[in-house]
N, CA, C and O of each residue as an XYZ file, in Angstrom:
648
protein
N     -77.414     35.103    118.274
C     -78.436     36.647    117.748
C     -77.828     37.797    118.580
O     -78.099     38.932    118.188
N     -77.139     37.684    119.541
C     -76.443     38.643    120.607
C     -75.552     39.247    119.389
O     -75.732     40.320    118.812
N     -74.463     38.200    119.131
C     -73.410     38.642    118.393
C     -73.924     39.267    116.886
O     -73.236     40.183    116.435
N     -74.945     38.874    116.197
C     -75.324     39.585    115.205
C     -75.894     41.425    115.582
O     -75.663     42.554    115.147
N     -76.608     40.870    116.483
C     -76.625     42.667    116.993
C     -75.490     43.682    117.242
O     -75.527     44.898    117.051
N     -74.308     42.802    117.785
C     -73.184     43.653    118.139
C     -72.475     44.124    117.023
O     -71.777     45.135    116.938
N     -72.867     42.845    115.752
C     -72.133     43.313    114.598
C     -72.911     44.490    113.983
O     -72.155     45.356    113.543
N     -73.979     44.701    113.863
C     -74.911     45.323    113.221
C     -74.892     46.921    114.052
O     -75.148     47.993    113.504
N     -74.624     46.778    115.085
C     -74.173     47.886    116.090
C     -72.780     48.591    115.531
O     -72.724     49.762    115.154
N     -71.931     47.886    115.541
C     -70.356     48.330    115.252
C     -70.604     48.960    113.532
O     -70.047     49.974    113.111
N     -71.453     48.188    112.812
C     -71.422     48.597    111.645
C     -71.722     49.742    111.167
O     -71.187     50.477    110.337
N     -73.135     49.836    112.127
C     -73.716     51.285    112.233
C     -72.728     52.661    112.615
O     -72.651     53.746    112.037
N     -72.208     52.285    113.501
C     -71.009     52.976    113.891
C     -70.137     53.686    113.075
O     -69.872     54.870    112.867
N     -69.700     52.375    112.595
C     -68.412     52.620    111.371
C     -69.116     53.615    109.954
O     -68.629     54.593    109.388
N     -70.400     52.904    109.712
C     -71.162     53.965    108.712
C     -71.062     55.229    108.922
O     -70.546     55.909    108.034
N     -71.606     55.975    110.353
C     -71.731     57.227    110.602
C     -70.778     57.769    110.293
O     -70.872     58.822    109.662
N     -69.208     57.094    110.719
C     -68.538     58.130    111.027
C     -67.536     58.078    109.822
O     -66.576     58.842    109.726
N     -67.855     57.096    108.904
C     -67.514     57.029    107.290
C     -68.237     57.915    106.575
O     -67.669     58.647    105.765
N     -69.527     57.967    106.767
C     -70.259     59.099    105.771
C     -69.866     60.354    106.449
O     -70.025     61.300    105.679
N     -69.391     60.730    107.661
C     -69.362     61.866    108.102
C     -67.759     62.447    107.522
O     -67.526     63.641    107.334
N     -66.950     61.551    107.340
C     -65.370     61.788    107.242
C     -65.461     62.139    105.809
O     -65.097     63.233    105.378
N     -66.027     61.049    104.965
C     -66.114     61.059    103.353
C     -67.131     62.087    102.879
O     -67.393     62.080    101.676
N     -67.674     62.875    103.584
C     -68.648     63.683    102.681
C     -68.251     64.527    101.658
O     -67.089     64.918    101.774
N     -68.941     64.983    100.561
C     -68.705     66.093     99.485
C     -68.138     65.348     98.862
O     -67.925     65.994     97.836
N     -67.544     64.026     98.674
C     -66.699     63.406     97.678
C     -65.239     63.445     97.832
O     -64.481     62.909     97.024
N     -64.839     64.102     98.907
C     -63.331     63.880     99.057
C     -62.815     62.733     99.790
O     -62.976     62.636    101.006
N     -62.243     61.920     99.146
C     -62.072     60.683     99.556
C     -60.510     60.331    100.136
O     -60.234     59.268    100.693
N     -59.705     61.254     99.934
C     -58.403     61.395    100.106
C     -58.002     60.683    101.732
O     -57.013     60.003    102.008
N     -58.806     60.984    102.380
C     -58.513     60.537    103.920
C     -59.537     59.762    104.200
O     -59.840     60.058    105.356
N     -60.302     58.880    103.789
C     -61.224     58.108    103.789
C     -60.893     56.725    104.015
O     -61.704     55.973    104.556
N     -59.583     56.281    103.579
C     -59.291     54.631    103.948
C     -59.437     54.244    105.450
O     -59.007     54.786    106.468
N     -60.225     53.068    105.236
C     -60.660     52.735    106.958
C     -60.043     51.305    106.625
O     -60.473     50.582    105.726
N     -59.064     51.016    107.399
C     -58.445     49.422    107.648
C     -58.273     49.146    109.133
O     -57.298     49.605    109.727
N     -59.115     48.472    109.699
C     -59.158     48.279    110.985
C     -59.428     46.971    111.030
O     -59.973     46.365    110.108
N     -58.961     46.320    112.399
C     -59.376     45.009    112.530
C     -60.181     44.926    114.004
O     -59.705     45.475    114.997
N     -61.309     44.267    114.042
C     -62.221     43.952    115.442
C     -62.005     43.061    115.770
O     -61.948     42.154    114.940
N     -61.740     42.757    117.252
C     -62.112     41.480    117.896
C     -62.969     41.733    118.634
O     -62.920     42.770    119.296
N     -64.263     40.638    118.760
C     -65.448     41.082    120.110
C     -65.784     39.258    120.310
O     -65.683     38.248    119.614
N     -66.188     39.583    121.579
C     -66.741     38.297    122.202
C     -67.656     38.498    123.277
O     -68.122     39.637    123.227
N     -68.069     37.853    124.187
C     -68.670     38.078    125.215
C     -67.890     37.005    126.295
O     -67.206     36.063    125.894
N     -68.132     37.340    127.838
C     -67.806     37.041    128.935
C     -68.956     36.245    129.550
O     -70.036     36.805    129.744
N     -68.753     34.861    129.888
C     -69.850     34.549    130.975
C     -69.153     33.707    131.973
O     -68.134     33.072    131.701
N     -69.865     33.716    133.423
C     -69.360     33.202    134.499
C     -69.232     31.442    134.080
O     -69.494     31.058    132.941
N     -68.810     30.527    135.142
C     -68.504     29.202    134.790
C     -69.268     28.295    134.621
O     -68.977     27.134    134.332
N     -70.639     28.896    134.840
C     -71.702     27.593    134.388
C     -72.116     28.268    133.307
O     -73.268     27.898    133.082
N     -71.697     29.246    132.345
C     -71.954     29.619    130.797
C     -73.683     30.393    131.150
O     -74.352     30.452    130.119
N     -74.222     30.807    132.092
C     -75.351     31.326    132.218
C     -75.779     32.642    132.516
O     -76.893     33.100    132.261
N     -74.590     33.384    133.215
C     -74.754     34.936    133.430
C     -73.480     35.851    132.624
O     -72.301     35.577    132.847
N     -73.789     36.706    131.887
C     -72.454     37.452    131.359
C     -72.154     38.187    132.589
O     -72.927     38.478    133.502
N     -70.699     38.482    132.443
C     -70.158     39.205    133.403
C     -69.444     40.560    132.959
O     -68.526     40.679    132.148
N     -70.116     41.584    133.718
C     -70.075     43.052    133.738
C     -68.413     43.364    134.203
O     -67.680     42.648    134.886
N     -68.098     44.798    133.523
C     -66.799     44.979    134.455
C     -65.657     44.110    134.528
O     -64.840     44.267    135.435
N     -65.466     42.874    133.344
C     -64.006     42.362    133.501
C     -63.277     42.651    132.793
O     -63.608     42.737    131.610
N     -61.957     42.930    133.199
C     -60.510     43.200    132.363
C     -60.339     42.111    131.292
O     -59.918     40.990    131.580
N     -60.585     42.377    130.396
C     -60.134     41.607    129.371
C     -59.098     42.134    128.213
O     -59.331     43.141    127.544
N     -57.832     41.260    128.050
C     -56.653     41.436    127.371
C     -56.977     40.801    125.999
O     -57.361     39.632    125.950
N     -56.825     41.563    124.865
C     -56.770     41.101    123.607
C     -55.456     41.178    122.871
O     -55.066     42.230    122.365
N     -54.616     39.776    122.807
C     -53.557     39.747    121.899
C     -53.618     39.259    120.733
O     -54.083     38.147    120.484
N     -53.075     40.176    119.769
C     -52.901     39.576    118.246
C     -51.512     39.415    118.097
O     -50.717     40.226    118.573
N     -51.133     38.301    117.392
C     -50.259     37.604    117.265
C     -49.993     37.885    115.767
O     -50.634     37.156    115.009
N     -48.880     39.123    114.979
C     -48.961     39.564    113.789
C     -47.398     39.410    113.548
O     -46.557     39.967    114.254
N     -47.103     38.565    112.440
C     -45.632     38.452    111.874
C     -44.967     38.036    113.188
O     -43.885     38.621    113.235
N     -45.116     37.406    114.090
C     -44.016     36.829    114.933
C     -43.979     38.204    116.343
O     -43.149     38.305    117.247
N     -45.182     39.088    116.061
C     -44.896     40.352    117.045
C     -46.227     40.212    117.618
O     -47.211     39.977    116.916
N     -46.291     40.408    119.371
C     -47.905     40.474    119.912
C     -48.190     42.048    120.152
O     -47.400     42.916    120.526
N     -49.301     42.132    119.886
C     -49.562     43.537    120.288
C     -51.082     43.243    120.762
O     -51.948     42.631    120.136
N     -51.171     43.871    122.091
C     -52.096     43.483    123.337
C     -53.247     44.918    123.169
O     -52.885     45.954    122.610
N     -54.426     44.761    123.666
C     -55.304     45.874    123.995
C     -55.868     45.408    125.189
O     -56.118     44.207    125.290
N     -56.081     46.105    126.019
C     -56.735     46.242    127.340
C     -58.377     46.835    127.262
O     -58.583     48.041    127.127
N     -59.395     45.934    127.355
C     -60.744     46.663    127.206
C     -61.456     45.988    128.828
O     -60.898     45.371    129.735
N     -62.629     46.354    128.689
C     -63.561     45.954    129.850
C     -64.787     45.714    129.344
O     -65.178     46.493    128.475
N     -65.601     44.688    129.725
C     -67.113     44.506    129.155
C     -67.635     45.293    129.767
O     -67.342     45.941    130.773
N     -68.994     45.196    128.701
C     -69.993     46.352    129.359
C     -70.654     45.880    130.544
O     -70.804     44.705    130.880
N     -71.057     46.978    131.178
C     -71.696     46.496    132.504
C     -73.242     46.772    132.726
O     -73.984     46.404    133.638
N     -73.504     47.586    131.528
C     -74.880     47.741    131.710
C     -76.191     46.576    131.350
O     -75.817     45.473    130.951
N     -77.246     46.747    131.447
C     -78.179     45.475    131.497
C     -78.477     45.225    130.274
O     -79.093     44.182    130.053
N     -78.097     46.169    129.082
C     -78.600     46.123    127.653
C     -77.802     44.959    126.751
O     -77.432     43.865    127.179
N     -77.622     45.505    125.315
C     -76.923     44.627    124.500
C     -75.343     44.355    124.622
O     -74.624     43.490    124.124
N     -75.101     45.383    125.439
C     -73.827     44.922    125.041
C     -73.260     44.562    126.520
O     -72.092     44.865    126.761
N     -74.097     43.883    127.589
C     -73.532     43.506    128.866
C     -72.668     42.222    128.452
O     -72.975     41.357    127.632
N     -71.303     42.338    129.369
C     -70.541     41.041    129.018
C     -69.850     41.140    127.843
O     -69.078     40.249    127.492
N     -70.083     42.340    127.058
C     -69.253     42.029    125.745
C     -68.215     43.169    125.480
O     -68.347     44.387    125.605
N     -67.165     42.435    125.087
C     -65.994     43.353    124.738
C     -65.755     43.465    123.166
O     -66.017     42.594    122.337
N     -65.203     44.720    122.931
C     -64.683     45.221    121.623
C     -63.549     45.874    121.565
O     -63.419     46.945    122.158
N     -62.247     45.145    120.607
C     -60.959     45.528    120.917
C     -60.686     45.908    119.275
O     -60.920     45.118    118.360
N     -60.200     47.139    119.116
C     -60.055     47.739    117.672
C     -58.319     47.701    117.653
O     -57.578     48.211    118.493
N     -57.913     46.912    116.387
C     -56.576     47.169    116.173
C     -56.636     47.804    114.798
O     -57.559     47.857    113.985
N     -54.965     48.432    114.751
C     -54.780     48.764    113.445
C     -54.616     47.547    112.351
O     -54.701     46.389    112.760
N     -54.447     47.738    111.350
C     -54.360     46.547    110.253
C     -52.328     46.443    110.501
O     -51.730     45.375    110.372
N     -51.806     47.424    110.761
C     -50.596     47.197    110.946
C     -50.119     46.237    112.293
O     -48.974     45.816    112.455
N     -51.102     46.034    113.076
C     -50.870     45.244    114.500
C     -51.632     43.758    114.004
O     -50.974     42.744    114.236
N     -52.765     43.607    113.444
C     -53.573     42.420    113.049
C     -54.129     42.504    112.020
O     -54.662     43.545    111.635
N     -54.113     41.363    111.339
C     -54.723     41.417    109.763
C     -55.396     40.175    109.777
O     -55.182     39.436    110.738
N     -56.307     39.744    108.730
C     -56.607     38.578    108.293
C     -55.557     37.381    108.529
O     -54.366     37.460    108.231
N     -56.090     36.421    109.027
C     -55.137     35.455    108.912
C     -54.292     35.279    110.439
O     -54.066     34.118    110.779
N     -53.939     36.123    111.134
C     -53.273     36.230    112.388
C     -54.270     35.496    113.592
O     -55.494     35.368    113.570
N     -53.626     35.211    114.287
C     -53.946     34.513    115.675
C     -54.409     35.372    116.791
O     -53.651     36.251    117.200
N     -55.629     35.200    117.347
C     -55.612     35.980    118.779
C     -56.143     35.311    119.938
O     -56.950     34.386    120.032
N     -55.439     36.061    120.904
C     -55.521     35.219    122.261
C     -56.419     36.162    122.662
O     -56.391     37.260    122.107
N     -57.501     35.857    123.840
C     -58.123     36.775    124.748
C     -58.023     35.939    126.405
O     -58.255     34.765    126.691
N     -57.612     37.017    127.219
C     -57.556     36.550    128.461
C     -58.455     37.559    129.382
O     -58.102     38.738    129.418
N     -59.689     37.114    130.185
C     -60.733     37.907    130.697
C     -60.263     37.642    132.179
O     -59.753     36.579    132.532
N     -60.495     38.756    133.037
C     -60.246     38.560    134.904
C     -61.074     39.595    135.074
O     -61.170     40.644    134.438
N     -61.888     39.034    136.358
C     -62.649     39.727    137.224
C     -62.856     39.293    138.614
O     -63.562     38.312    138.850
N     -62.188     40.074    139.701
C     -62.289     39.572    140.866
C     -61.336     37.854    140.960
O     -60.180     37.852    140.539
N     -61.714     37.023    141.312
C     -61.166     35.474    141.339
C     -61.483     34.586    140.200
O     -61.045     33.436    140.160
N     -62.019     34.942    139.536
C     -62.563     34.303    138.175
C     -61.763     34.986    137.149
O     -61.643     36.208    137.050
N     -61.053     33.815    136.157
C     -60.580     34.105    134.911
C     -60.814     32.895    133.881
O     -61.035     31.708    134.125
N     -60.717     33.450    132.864
C     -61.010     32.730    131.659
C     -60.049     32.974    130.464
O     -59.416     34.029    130.416
N     -59.914     31.980    129.447
C     -59.092     32.325    128.261
C     -59.656     31.641    127.043
O     -60.294     30.593    127.141
N     -59.430     32.204    125.962
C     -59.911     31.568    124.709
C     -59.165     32.228    123.292
O     -58.800     33.402    123.223
N     -59.058     31.494    122.486
C     -58.376     31.794    121.119
C     -59.187     31.688    119.739
O     -60.147     30.923    119.640
N     -58.841     32.330    118.899
C     -59.392     32.153    117.151
C     -58.683     33.027    116.434
O     -57.741     33.575    117.008
N     -58.847     33.221    115.617
C     -58.533     33.539    113.891
C     -58.948     34.416    113.641
O     -60.117     34.595    113.983
N     -58.248     35.460    112.910
C     -58.860     36.767    112.219
C     -59.253     36.192    110.475
O     -58.664     35.362    109.783
N     -60.253     36.878    110.236
C     -60.897     36.741    108.902
C     -61.198     38.292    108.097
O     -61.323     39.317    108.766
N     -61.279     38.293    106.789
C     -61.863     39.193    106.115
C     -63.179     39.393    106.470
O     -63.842     38.356    106.486
N     -63.881     40.615    106.818
C     -65.006     40.700    106.900
C     -65.579     41.847    105.895
O     -66.706     41.589    105.475
N     -65.021     43.037    105.445
C     -65.203     43.851    104.574
C     -63.991     44.187    103.500
O     -63.039     44.811    103.968
N     -63.956     43.930    102.496
C     -62.784     44.334    101.513
C     -63.034     45.027    100.151
O     -63.013     44.566     99.010
N     -63.313     46.451    100.684
C     -63.646     47.332     99.518
C     -62.331     48.116     99.268
O     -61.249     47.896     99.812
N     -62.664     49.221     98.202
C     -61.930     50.067     97.807
C     -61.374     51.014     98.680
O     -60.171     51.261     98.584
N     -62.122     51.626     99.581
C     -62.031     52.352    101.019
C     -61.898     51.621    101.926
O     -61.014     51.918    102.729
N     -62.524     50.662    102.117
C     -62.828     49.983    103.569
C     -62.200     48.821    103.399
O     -62.087     48.226    102.327
N     -61.789     48.488    104.437
C     -61.222     47.112    104.668
C     -61.183     46.732    106.183
O     -60.345     47.208    106.949
N     -62.104     45.883    106.546
C     -62.446     45.668    107.632
C     -62.182     44.036    107.913
O     -62.745     43.298    107.104
N     -61.462     43.439    108.871
C     -61.188     42.412    109.434
C     -62.065     41.907    110.768
O     -62.577     42.821    111.414
N     -62.197     41.099    111.050
C     -62.917     40.730    112.358
C     -62.377     39.372    112.659
O     -61.940     38.607    111.799
N     -62.426     39.166    113.716
C     -62.422     37.983    114.904
C     -63.394     37.619    115.855
O     -63.099     38.089    116.954
N     -64.108     37.173    115.862
C     -65.689     36.883    116.419
C     -65.089     35.693    117.439
O     -64.978     34.569    116.949
N     -64.757     35.865    118.628
C     -63.957     34.899    119.854
C     -65.212     34.219    120.254
O     -66.320     34.756    120.270
N     -64.885     32.716    120.649
C     -66.081     31.983    121.252
C     -66.340     32.726    122.541
O     -65.624     33.637    122.957
N     -67.464     32.244    123.164
C     -67.806     32.366    124.650
C     -66.401     32.372    125.414
O     -65.539     31.547    125.112
N     -66.199     33.314    126.399
C     -65.094     32.928    127.496
C     -65.974     32.358    128.765
O     -66.935     33.044    129.111
N     -65.776     31.491    129.270
C     -66.030     30.798    130.449
C     -65.127     31.063    131.537
O     -64.067     30.438    131.541
N     -65.449     32.174    132.790
C     -64.711     32.569    133.442
C     -64.995     31.264    134.970
O     -66.103     30.954    135.408
N     -63.582     30.711    135.508
C     -63.805     29.881    136.553
C     -62.807     30.481    137.504
O     -61.942     31.294    137.177
N     -63.038     29.931    138.897
C     -62.658     30.563    139.881
C     -60.799     29.878    139.943
O     -60.606     28.739    139.519
N     -59.863     30.528    140.376
C     -58.702     29.906    140.214
C     -58.315     29.494    141.616
O     -58.837     29.987    142.615
N     -57.409     28.599    141.640
C     -56.938     27.843    142.920
C     -55.953     28.732    143.409
O     -55.053     29.173    142.694
N     -56.087     28.996    144.554
C     -54.844     29.486    145.327
C     -53.824     28.523    145.710
O     -53.884     27.295    145.641
N     -52.749     29.367    146.180
C     -51.832     28.022    146.568
C     -52.056     27.036    147.262
O     -51.805     25.865    146.980
N     -52.625     27.524    148.374
C     -52.830     26.350    149.592
C     -53.915     24.961    148.814
O     -53.641     23.762    148.759
N     -55.189     25.691    148.281
C     -56.057     24.867    147.716
C     -55.447     24.061    146.586
O     -55.916     22.943    146.370
N     -54.245     24.607    145.693
C     -53.985     23.846    144.736
C     -53.080     22.844    145.325
O     -52.991     21.790    144.694
N     -52.175     22.992    146.741
C     -51.587     22.003    147.218
C     -52.773     20.696    147.916
O     -52.718     19.471    147.803
N     -53.509     21.332    148.440
C     -54.462     19.950    148.822
C     -55.161     19.391    147.909
O     -55.525     18.256    148.217
N     -55.598     19.876    146.566
C     -56.191     19.209    145.541
C     -54.810     18.410    144.991
O     -55.029     17.308    144.487
N     -53.501     18.835    145.037
C     -52.624     17.705    144.129
C     -52.315     16.592    145.401
O     -51.962     15.446    145.124
N     -52.481     17.036    146.800
C     -51.884     15.545    147.497
C     -53.576     14.697    147.729
O     -53.657     13.485    147.931
N     -54.518     15.412    147.666
C     -55.749     14.643    147.319
C     -55.532     13.388    146.035
O     -55.679     12.171    146.141
N     -55.189     14.089    145.000
C     -55.067     13.047    143.694
C     -54.088     12.220    143.825
O     -53.986     11.238    143.090
N     -53.283     12.482    144.720
C     -51.751     11.260    144.871
C     -52.635     10.295    145.887
O     -52.627      9.082    145.674
N     -53.358     10.809    146.935
C     -53.758     10.089    147.979
C     -55.058      9.214    147.389
O     -55.472      8.276    148.070
N     -55.622      9.499    146.260
C     -56.962      8.808    145.984
C     -56.098      7.609    144.819
O     -56.485      6.441    144.865
N     -55.171      7.911    144.014
C     -54.259      7.057    143.285
C     -53.977      6.038    143.992
O     -54.203      4.893    143.602
N     -53.242      6.430    145.562
C     -52.504      5.504    146.181
C     -53.717      4.434    146.569
O     -53.575      3.215    146.470
N     -54.756      4.992    146.960
C     -55.794      4.084    147.386
C     -55.982      2.915    146.023
O     -55.714      1.716    146.100
N     -56.388      3.467    145.084
C     -56.685      2.773    144.180
C     -55.881      1.903    143.634
O     -56.378      0.855    143.221
N     -54.657      2.097    143.521
C     -53.445      0.915    143.215
C     -53.540     -0.008    144.452
O     -53.441     -1.226    144.308
N     -53.719      0.517    145.582
C     -53.418     -0.812    146.260
C     -54.761     -1.833    146.383
O     -54.707     -3.005    146.755
N     -55.756     -1.234    146.053
C     -56.940     -2.394    145.919
C     -56.631     -3.154    144.743
O     -57.356     -4.090    144.404
């Protein structure tokens, strides 16, 4: 439901901009060709949306990497934990792969998805990638990583000894 509301919000913004730019029948500068990448960021329990997370959205287009950095919404409203990245279609189009990485404090999360056609008209060509929810989990520090590695080797030794 939240994704639908977000899509409707984006559509409304685009419609208002399109109507004001293409008023009076002059359509020479009215071509709109953009790609939207949007999604939500949750904490590790998938229960709380994470506001003010730094999200890096990378689109792989014809073997080249194009990245945008955005921040998730921090208000308690409809856009809380939501990110929206906008690419030109020279950077990202339908069929391209999108990688998303979110970071806030000691939490990180990654997800990926594909871009698909959304609106393909005479003057408007919009592509969209709706990425699955990103779950952020704590990163292991160096010391905790070594302790975890040693503990797993120790457990393996105990199990094999029996």
